[in-house]
KOLROFI-577405 format. One line per field, with one value per residue (C-alpha): x, y, z. Coordinates in steps of 0.2 Angstrom, whole numbers, plus 2048, in hexadecimal, padded with zeros to 3 digits. Example, Ala and Ser with C-alpha at 12.3 -4.5 7.8 and 13.67 -1.06 7.14 Angstrom:
X <- (83E, 844)
Y <- (7EA, 7FB)
Z <- (827, 824)
***
This chain:
X <- (B3B, B33, B21, B17, B0D, B05, B0B, B16, B1F, B1F, B29, B24, B33, B3A, B49, B3F, B38, B38, B38, B49, B4E, B56, B52, B50, B63, B69, B76, B6E, B7C, B84, B77, B6A, B5A, B54, B5C, B54, B43, B47, B51, B43, B34, B3F, B3B, B29, B23, B21, B24, B2A, B33, B32, B38, B2D, B33, B34, B41, B4A, B4E, B50, B62, B66, B5B, B5F, B71, B69, B5A, B65, B71, B60, B59, B4B, B46, B45, B37, B36, B23, B1B, B22, B11, B05, B0B, AFA, AFF, B10, B0A, AFC, B08, B16, B07, B02, B15, B13, B05, B00, AF2, AF7, B02, B0B, B10, B1D, B26, B37, B39, B34, B44, B3C, B2D, B27, B2A, B20, B10, B12, B11, B03, AF9, AFB, AF5, AE8, AE2, AE4, AD9, ACB, ACC, AC9, AB9, AA9, AB1, ABA, AC7, ACF, AD9, ADF, AEC, AF1, AEC, AF6, B06, B14, B13, B21, B1F, B10, B0C, AFC, AF4, AE9, AE3, AEC, ADE, AD2, AE1, AE0, ACE, ACF, ADC, ACF, AC2, AC9, AD1, AD3, AE6, AE7, AE2, AF0, AFE, AFA, AF5, AEB, ADD, AD7, AD0, AC9, AC7, AB8, AB2, AA2, AAA, AB8, ABA, AC8, ACB, AD5, ADC, AE0, AF0, AF3, AFD, B0D, B0C, B00, B0C, B02, B0D, B1E, B25, B31, B2F, B3C, B31, B3C, B4E, B48, B42, B53, B5A, B4F, B53, B66, B61, B59, B66, B74, B6A, B68, B7D, B80, B77, B7D, B6A, B6D, B62, B51, B4E, B40, B2F, B36, B46, B3F, B32, B40, B4C, B3C, B3B, B4C, B50, B5E, B4F, B42, B4D, B5A, B68, B71, B80, B85, B99, BA0, BA9, BAE, BBE, BC8, BC0, BCB, BC6, BC2, BAE, BAD, BB9, BAF, B9E, BA5, BAB, B9C, B92, B9C, B96, B85, B80, B7B, B7B, B86, B83, B90, B89, B8F, B96, BA2, BB2, BBD, BCA, BCD, BBD, BBC, BCB, BC6, BB5, BBE, BC7, BBA, BAF, BC1, BBF, BAD, BA1, B94, B95, B82, B83, B8A, B7B, B7C, B6C, B61, B51, B3F, B33, B2E, B3E, B40, B52, B5A, B66, B79, B83, B94, B99, BA2, B95, B86, B7C, B6A, B64, B6C, B66, B54, B55, B5C, B51, B41, B36, B45, B4E, B5D, B6D, B7E, B8F, B9B, B90, B96, B89, B80, B6E, B6E, B5B, B59, B62, B57, B66, B79, B87, B9A, BA8, BB6, BB4, BB0, BB5, BAA, B9A, B8B, B7E, B7E, B7F, B74, B82, B96, BA1, BB3, BB2, BA9, BBA, BC0, BCE, BDF, BE4, BF5, BFA, C0E, C13, C14, C21, C23, C34, C2D, C33, C45, C43, C4B, C41, C41, C31, C27, C16, C0F, BFD, BF1, BE4, BE1, BE3, BEC, BE1, BEE, BFD, C07, C0E, C1F, C22, C1F, C2B, C38, C37, C38, C46, C51, C4A, C4E, C5B, C5D, C4A, C40, C33, C22, C16, C06, BFF, BF2, C00, C12, C17, C1F, C32, C2D, C3D, C49, C40, C3B, C4D, C54, C54, C4D, C3E, C2E, C1E, C10, BFE, BF0, BF1, BE2, BE0, BED, BE5, BEE, BFE, C00, C0A, C18, C1C, C24, C1B, C0A, C0B, BF8, BEA, BDA, BD0, BCF, BE0, BE6, BDB, BDF, BF2, BEF, BE5, BF5, C02, C0A, C10, C04, C07, BFA, BFE, BF1, BE9, BDC, BDC, BCE, BD7, BE5, BD7, BD2, BE5, BE4, BD4, BD5, BE7, BF1, C04, C03, C0E, C07, C0F, C0A, C1E, C21, C2F, C3E, C39, C26, C28, C35, C27, C1D, C28, C2C, C1A, C12, C05, C0E, C09, BF9, BEB, BDE, BCF, BD9, BCB, BCA, BB9, BB6, BA6, B9E, B98, B8D, B83, B80, B7A, B6F, B68, B65, B5D, B4F, B4C, B39, B39, B29, B20, B17, B0B, AFE, B00, B06, B0D, B1D, B24, B2E, B3B, B41, B3A, B47, B50, B4D, B58, B62, B68, B6D, B5E, B52, B4F, B44, B3C, B30, B22, B25, B11, B08, B1A, B18, B28, B28, B31, B37, B42, B46, B4D, B44, B36, B26, B20, B11, B06, B04, B05, B19, B18, B0E, B17, B2B, B2B, B22, B2A, B3C, B36, B2C, B33, B22, B16, B08, AFC, B07, B04, AF2, AED, AFA, AF4, AE2, AE7, AEC, ADC, AD1, ADC, AD9, AC6, AC3, ACB, AC2, AB1, AB5, AB8, AA7, A9E, A99, A94, A96, A92, A94, A84, A86, A93, A9B, AAE, AB8, ACA, AD5, AE3, ADB, AE8, AE3, AD5, ADC, AD6, AC6, AC3, AC7, ABA, AAD, AB0, AAE, A9D, AA2, A9B, AAB, AB0, AC1, AC9, ADA, AE6, AED, AE2, AE7, AE4, AD3, ACE, AD4, AC8, ABA, AB9, AC2, ABF, AAE, AAE, AA8, AB8, ABD, ACF, AD0, ADB, AD9, AD3, ACB, ABE, AAC, AA5, A94, A94, A9F, A95, A86, A8E, A92, A98, A9E, A9F, AB2, ABE, AD1, AE2, AEF, B00, AFA, AFB, B0D, B0C, B01, B0A, AFC, AF8, AEB, ADF, ADF, ADA, ACF, AC6, AC5, ABD, AB0, AAE, AAB, A9B, A9C, AA0, AA9, ABA, AC9, AD8, AE9, AFA, B0B, B1C, B21, B2E, B2F, B33, B42, B4A, B47, B4D, B5C, B63, B5A, B62, B62, B50, B4E, B5A, B50, B3F, B36, B3A, B26, B23, B1E, B1A, B22, B14, B1A, B0E, B0E, B0C, AFD, AEF, AF2, AF5, AE4, ADA, ADE, AD1, AC5, ACB, AD0, ADC, AD2, AE1, AF1, AFA, B0D, B11, B1F, B29, B3D, B48, B56, B57, B5B, B6B, B6E, B68, B73, B83, B80, B7B, B6B, B62, B4F, B47, B55, B52, B5A, B4E, B3E, B43, B46, B35, B2D, B34, B2F, B1C, B1E, B25, B1C, B2C, B24, B2B, B19, B08, AF7, AEC, ADA, AD1, ABE, AB8, AB0)
Y <- (F97, F89, F8A, F7C, F70, F65, F58, F48, F3E, F2B, F1F, F0D, F01, EEF, EE4, ED4, ED4, EC0, EC5, ED1, ED0, EE2, EEA, EFB, EFA, EF2, EFA, F06, F0C, F15, F18, F0D, F09, F12, F24, F26, F26, F33, F3D, F3F, F3F, F4E, F57, F5A, F65, F5E, F60, F4F, F42, F30, F1F, F12, F02, EF2, EEE, EE4, EEE, EFD, EFD, EFB, F09, F16, F1C, F1F, F27, F33, F36, F3C, F45, F3A, F32, F20, F17, F07, EFF, EED, EE3, EDA, EE7, EF6, EFF, EFF, F03, F14, F18, F16, F21, F30, F2E, F35, F46, F53, F52, F53, F4E, F3C, F3A, F2A, F20, F10, F0C, F01, F10, F19, F25, F2C, F3C, F48, F55, F49, F46, F5A, F5D, F4F, F55, F66, F5F, F54, F64, F6E, F63, F62, F75, F7B, F6F, F61, F53, F45, F38, F31, F34, F2F, F33, F25, F21, F24, F18, F09, F0E, F22, F27, F29, F2A, F38, F34, F3D, F37, F38, F2F, F21, F21, F1C, F11, F07, F05, EFF, EF4, EE1, EDC, ED5, EDC, EED, EED, EE5, EF4, F03, F0A, EFD, F02, F11, F0C, EFC, F05, F14, F12, F19, F23, F31, F29, F30, F2A, F39, F36, F3E, F4C, F4A, F4E, F3E, F33, F24, F13, F08, F0C, F02, F09, F00, EF2, EE4, ED8, ED4, ED8, EE6, EED, EEB, EF7, F03, F00, F04, F12, F1A, F15, F21, F2E, F2D, F2E, F3E, F47, F47, F47, F40, F43, F42, F4B, F44, F48, F40, F30, F30, F33, F25, F1A, F1D, F1A, F0C, F06, F04, EFD, EF1, EEA, EDF, ED2, ECC, EBB, EB7, EA7, EA6, E94, E8E, E8A, E97, EA6, EB8, EBF, EBC, EC4, ED3, ED5, ED6, EE2, EED, EEE, EEF, F00, F06, F03, EFF, EEF, EE0, ED1, EC3, EB8, EAB, EA6, E95, E9C, E93, E9F, EA4, EB4, EBA, EC4, ECD, ED2, ED9, EE3, EEB, EEF, EF7, F02, F09, F0D, EFD, EFE, EEF, EEF, EEA, EDA, ECE, EBA, EB7, EBB, EC5, EBD, EC2, ED3, ED9, ED1, ED5, ED1, EC3, EC5, EB5, EB4, EA5, E9D, E8C, E8C, E7B, E78, E77, E88, E91, E8A, E92, EA3, EA5, EA1, EB2, EBB, EC0, EB6, EBC, EB4, EBB, EAF, EA0, E90, E84, E79, E80, E91, E8F, E96, EA7, EB4, EBD, EB8, EC4, EBE, EC9, EBC, EB3, EA1, E90, E87, E8E, E85, E92, EA4, EB3, EC2, ECC, EC9, ED8, ED7, EE9, EE7, EE2, EF1, EF7, EFD, F0F, F0D, F05, F01, F08, EF8, EFA, EEE, EEA, EE3, ED2, ED8, EE3, EDB, ED3, EDB, ED6, EC8, EC7, EB6, EB7, EA6, EAD, EAC, E9B, E92, E85, E7B, E80, E88, E96, E8D, E85, E95, E9E, E93, E90, EA6, EA7, E9D, EA3, EB4, EB4, EC7, ECB, ED0, EC0, EC6, EB7, EBB, EAD, EAC, EA6, EB0, EAA, E9A, E97, E98, EA3, E96, E89, E94, E95, EA6, EB7, EC1, EB8, EC0, EB9, EC6, EC3, ECA, EDB, EE7, EF1, EE5, EED, EFC, EF3, EE7, EF6, EF2, EE1, EDB, ECC, EC7, EB4, EAF, EA3, EA7, EB4, EC6, EC9, EC2, ED0, EDC, EDB, EDA, EEC, EF1, EED, EE0, ECF, EC1, EAF, EA3, E94, E83, E81, E77, E70, E7D, E8B, E84, E83, E96, E9B, E95, E9A, EAD, EAF, EAF, EA9, E9B, E8D, E7B, E70, E71, E6F, E80, E78, E84, E82, E83, E93, E98, E96, EA0, EAE, EAB, EAD, EBB, EBB, EC0, ED0, ECC, EDB, ED0, ED9, EEA, EF6, F0A, F09, F07, F01, EFF, EF0, EF7, F04, EF3, EE9, EF8, EF9, EE6, EE6, EF0, EE1, ED8, EC4, EC0, EB0, EA8, EB3, EA6, E9B, EA6, E98, E98, E86, E7B, E7A, E88, E8B, E87, E96, E9A, EA9, EB5, EC8, ED8, EDD, ECD, EBA, EB1, E9F, E90, E8E, E7A, E7A, E80, E84, E97, EA2, EB1, EBF, EB8, EC6, ED8, EE9, EF3, EFE, EFC, F07, F13, F10, F21, F2E, F2D, F1B, F19, F28, F29, F17, F10, F1B, F14, F03, F05, F15, F20, F22, F19, F26, F25, F12, F13, F0E, EFF, EF8, EFB, EEF, EE1, EE5, EE2, ED1, ECD, ED0, EC7, EB6, EB8, EBB, EAA, EA3, EA9, EA5, EB6, EB9, EC9, ED6, ED3, ECE, EDC, ED2, EDB, EDC, EE2, EE7, EE7, EF4, EFC, F0B, F17, F0C, F04, EF3, EFC, F06, EF3, EEB, EF8, EF7, EE4, EE7, EE2, EEF, EF3, EF9, EFE, EFF, F03, F0B, F1A, F2A, F32, F22, F21, F33, F32, F21, F2A, F3D, F3A, F28, F27, F16, F11, F11, F10, F14, F05, EFA, EE7, EDC, EE7, EEF, EEC, EEB, EEA, EFB, F04, EFC, EF2, EE3, ED4, EC8, ECB, EC1, EC5, ECB, ED0, ED6, EDB, EDD, EDE, ECE, ECC, EDB, ED4, ECF, EC5, EBE, EAF, EBD, EC4, EB5, EB0, EC1, EBE, EAE, EB5, EC4, EB6, EAD, E9C, E98, EAA, EAF, EB4, EBA, EC0, EC7, EC4, EC3, EB0, EA5, E9A, EA6, EA8, EB3, EA8, E98, EA0, EA8, EA7, EB1, EBF, EBE, EC0, ECD, EDA, ED3, EE3, EE7, EE8, ED7, ECB, EBB, EB1, EA8, E99, E94, E81, E83, E90, E84, E7B, E8A, E90, E83, E86, E95, E8E, E90, E87, E8E, E8C, E94, E9A, EA6, EAA, EBB, EC7, EBE, EC4, EB8, EC6, EBD, EAC, EA6, EA4, EB4, EBC, EB1, EB4, EC6, EC0, ECD, ECF, EC7, EBD, EAA, EA4, EB3, EAD, E9C, EA1, EAB, E9B, E92, E9E, E9C, E8B, E88, E97, E9E, EB0, EBB, EBF, EB4, EB5, EAA, EA8, E9D, E98, E98, E86)
Z <- (D4E, D45, D46, D4E, D41, D4D, D40, D44, D37, D3C, D32, D35, D35, D3B, D38, D38, D27, D1E, D0D, D0D, D22, D28, D17, D21, D22, D15, D0B, CFC, CF2, D03, D0D, D16, D0E, D1F, D1E, D0A, D14, D22, D16, D0D, D1B, D23, D16, D1B, D28, D39, D4C, D52, D45, D49, D45, D4E, D50, D5D, D6B, D5F, D52, D5D, D61, D50, D49, D55, D4C, D3C, D43, D4E, D3D, D33, D41, D47, D58, D5B, D63, D67, D69, D65, D57, D52, D56, D4D, D4F, D64, D5F, D56, D65, D72, D67, D66, D77, D7E, D71, D6E, D5A, D50, D40, D3D, D2E, D2B, D20, D1F, D1E, D0F, D03, D01, CF1, CFB, CF2, D00, CF5, CF5, D07, D0E, CFF, D08, D19, D14, D0B, D1B, D27, D1B, D1B, D30, D2C, D31, D31, D24, D2D, D27, D31, D25, D13, D06, CF5, CE9, CD8, CDE, CDA, CE7, CF4, CF1, CFC, D0E, D19, D22, D32, D42, D52, D5C, D50, D4E, D61, D60, D51, D5C, D6C, D60, D53, D59, D48, D46, D34, D3B, D4B, D3D, D30, D37, D2B, D29, D3B, D30, D1D, D23, D2F, D23, D2B, D3A, D33, D25, D19, D08, CFA, CF2, CDF, CDE, CD3, CC4, CCB, CD3, CCA, CC6, CCD, CC0, CC9, CD5, CE3, CF4, CFA, CFE, CF6, CEF, CDF, CE5, CEC, CDD, CD4, CE3, CE0, CCD, CD2, CDD, CCF, CC2, CD0, CD3, CBF, CBE, CCD, CD7, CEA, CF7, CFD, CEB, CE0, CDC, CC8, CCC, CD3, CC4, CBA, CBF, CBF, CAB, CA8, C9D, CAA, CB9, CAD, CA1, CAF, CAC, CB4, CAD, CB1, CB0, CB2, CC2, CC2, CC4, CB4, CA9, CAF, CB1, CA2, CA2, CB5, CAF, C9D, CA8, CB6, CAA, CA0, CB0, CB5, CA3, CA5, CB5, CB6, CC1, CC3, CCA, CD4, CDE, CEE, CE9, CDD, CDA, CD0, CDF, CD7, CD7, CE6, CE3, CD1, CD8, CE3, CD4, CCC, CDC, CDD, CCC, CD1, CD0, CDD, CE8, CE8, CD5, CDB, CDF, CE5, CDE, CCE, CD2, CD2, CC5, CCE, CC5, CB7, CAF, C9F, CA3, C9A, C9B, C98, C9F, C92, C90, C9B, C9D, C96, CA7, CAB, C99, C9E, CAF, CAB, C9C, CA5, CA3, CA0, C8F, C8E, C86, C86, C80, C77, C7D, C77, C7E, C71, C7B, C75, C6E, C7F, C7B, C75, C6E, C6D, C6C, C66, C6B, C6B, C59, C5C, C53, C47, C50, C4A, C50, C49, C54, C55, C53, C51, C55, C5E, C5E, C70, C78, C81, C7A, C82, C83, C84, C75, C6D, C5D, C50, C41, C31, C3A, C4B, C46, C48, C58, C69, C74, C85, C8F, C8E, C98, C9A, C9F, C9F, CA9, CBD, CBD, CAF, CAF, CA2, CAC, C9F, CA8, CAE, C9D, C95, C9F, CA0, C8B, C8A, C97, C8C, C7B, C81, C92, C91, C91, CA0, CA1, CAC, CB0, CB8, CC4, CD3, CE0, CDE, CF0, CE9, CE6, CD2, CCD, CD0, CC8, CB8, CB8, CB8, CC0, CB1, CB6, CC0, CC7, CCC, CD0, CC3, CBF, CC3, CB0, CA8, C97, C99, C9E, C8E, C84, C8E, C88, C78, C78, C81, C82, C87, C81, C77, C7F, C84, C88, C79, C6E, C7B, C76, C64, C66, C71, C62, C6D, C64, C6A, C6C, C71, C7A, C78, C88, C80, C6D, C6B, C70, C64, C56, C59, C57, C48, C40, C45, C3F, C52, C52, C60, C66, C60, C6E, C82, C85, C7C, C74, C6C, C5B, C5D, C66, C58, C4B, C55, C56, C42, C40, C35, C42, C50, C4D, C4A, C41, C3F, C48, C49, C49, C4E, C54, C65, C6E, C7D, C83, C91, C86, C77, C86, C8D, C7D, C7B, C8E, C87, C7A, C7A, C7B, C71, C72, C61, C5D, C59, C67, C74, C7E, C86, C81, C8E, C83, C77, C67, C59, C54, C41, C3F, C47, C44, C4C, C52, C52, C55, C4B, C53, C4B, C57, C5B, C5F, C50, C43, C40, C40, C4A, C52, C62, C66, C62, C67, C5C, C61, C5B, C4B, C4B, C3C, C3A, C2B, C2C, C2A, C19, C12, C17, C1B, C0C, BFF, C08, C05, BF2, BED, BEC, BFA, BFF, BF6, BE6, BE7, BE7, BD7, BD6, BE4, BE0, BD1, BDB, BE7, BD7, BD4, BE5, BE6, BD5, BE2, BED, BE3, BDA, BE9, BF3, BE0, BDE, BCC, BC3, BD2, BE4, BE9, BF9, C03, C11, C10, C1F, C1B, C29, C29, C1A, C1A, C0D, C06, BF4, BF9, BFE, BEE, BE4, BED, BED, BD9, BD9, BE2, BF4, C01, C0A, C1B, C22, C32, C35, C44, C3A, C3C, C2B, C22, C29, C27, C14, C12, C1A, C12, BFF, BFD, C07, C0D, C1F, C28, C3B, C44, C50, C55, C50, C57, C64, C58, C5A, C48, C4F, C57, C48, C3B, C41, C3B, C45, C37, C25, C15, C14, C1D, C17, C1C, C10, C16, C28, C30, C33, C3D, C4B, C5B, C62, C51, C5A, C61, C50, C48, C54, C52, C3F, C41, C4B, C3D, C2F, C2B, C2C, C16, C16, C11, C19, C0E, C12, C08, C12, C0F, C0C, C15, C0A, BF8, BF1, BFB, C0B, C02, BFB, C09, C1A, C28, C1A, C16, C28, C29, C20, C24, C2B, C3D, C40, C38, C46, C3E, C2D, C23, C1A, C0D, C10, C24, C20, C20, C31, C3A, C33, C37, C4A, C46, C3D, C2B, C1B, C0D, BFE, BF3, BF5, BE8, BE8, BE3, BE3, BD7, BD5, BCA, BCE, BDE, BD9, BDD, BCA, BC4, BD0, BCB, BB9, BB8, BAC, BA7, BA8, B98, B94, B93, BA6, BAB, BA5, BAA, BBB, BBC, BB5, BC3, BD1, BCB, BCB, BDB, BE2, BE7, BE8, BF4, BFA, BFC, BFC, C06, C02, C11, C16, C24, C29)
***
């Protein structure tokens, strides 16, 4: 027999929510939202389990309540406090555990513990009217209160807010009621997470969480650890909405590719209600039958409370569409043919395009899903008898070439079986086409794995053409558009050059050496879903100097597989605008292992040569400062001092050196071995007055540090406050106008370190620095590499040769060094 607890669980629920109407009964991966709440709360020990609702919602909620062992009570719609009181008047209970029906991921363990704690506080001399754990994810907590105290509180308040929300009847009147907000134990303390369903975006987050549970075979009710694990998973933290073309005339390939990727990656697919692609619904049903959750098909883009990466696969978007989709979100586009791709953070080209004016971040036809079923292709396939021909021009066949193609192939191969895929097979096309050996069929589910059955596949330039090549079929393309004809020529497909599909044109295609094209054959299979999941975690950034998000996108300067660079339209700075690389940690490994990879020796091993450069730099600073033989006790702060080689050079040049760095090992080395004052602190957060007793310095330096800041505007404003008027700010950085950048811009950005967020161009440095109160006094071009000049690469000229020396002289004269030192004065 169950022990009496004197507890009652009450789940508050209504179906008249304005932000997400009927959310309690909204399907969430196979069960209504409310069902998850009830299953979780049934894990909490109690005598009674109720759903407290209103009269209008009662009949709809009752079946769900009964199925999950809850009573259903109907009370006031607006006066929820009265609803609770009237329910409690029907039973005898001491402790009430209140949950709400829009929280499917409640921590039932925390609910049980907090109820026990509440009861402990009411044993003996102490008293508590209301208790809740604070610090839980928003949507995973419950409230515990005394039934008698609630009745009393309800009789004492007339505040509409108290009557609408229950809990405020206690904690808005702490003078009369003992309320405790207990910091949750560490197990439950994740205030940064959100698990409630209040909006459509919250609902999509819940779908992602449920899909994660499904993939890991977790069953409801879910444990605290499972909920936290899911919330921290990339598929939940970095949601993805795929936006395929569902427009008449664009075919079904875009939609199919997105649905396939969604199956792999658990993404959402946006299909608006006003779609004009009539095959869309049947294609979606095909993928749902293959395991796609119907909850992954959405008809509106989430709002800013749950910002997904938007990934388009739409053929060609308008400027307005791109502008809208890119608002506050990462925008990734697949095979995008628009002229407005500067709106896109990342461009992925899977099917090669014709004469594309813009550079993609990545071009890889390996993401085409290759068929498992493949024909054996031999050298004498050109002489093989043609027995089966497939004509597949998309679900719509916008150029109406299916019938002419069927007739042409029937005439050419009267004994072959001609199969043509059309949307409507009921029309009397057989007689029109002129032969019983022609069959017309509806679009085929899983066509990719049926292609190998055909000797020849007749299609247009697109996914099916590539899949047929991989399947080992002969492939002939038809000129559905002028562009398709050009693409067929460029990428070595056999094609029929006229829309009449004349016998001579068809014969020419059949005799083409490209009938069995092997141009793109590759043994490597790649998962588009996995790659898009990787991209979804990418970081989008605005100009580090201005921090502004422009109304029109900043011009893209370069793209590569992991990054996109733009030029700020306001200040002119070139900056990293998108990256898929995780932030680096500047600890011992960075100065030893990574430095050695780049320069062939560790930072400490290179100490003396770096110090020698520091001596030269210190002499320039002294000259600009008007300092004589000694430094005259000038205070110098080196930001990003690392292991202190410049501090040593500055000290020997009679400056008073101070250093700061974020690497603990480096600062310890400076303090203990070099004996210079240094502090481990992030910049610009450092308080130099507190750390060193100095508010302003005569000199502030950054040597190969400035490019590492994501928030450069804040950094330069801080530097401006640290340098006295007339003082010097000096820094070195890679040059965006050096020979490497000038001769091969895209390669320069590709090999640029992934933690360099700005690329400084000497010609623009003064205008940028003047924003922060500095005037450039001297620019020193460094890092001269004649071997990087195209003429040296082409001729193979050796160091010391006339040509080498000439290029070296040109490099120095024109400031084409790959690094630069900039010395400026506070004005």
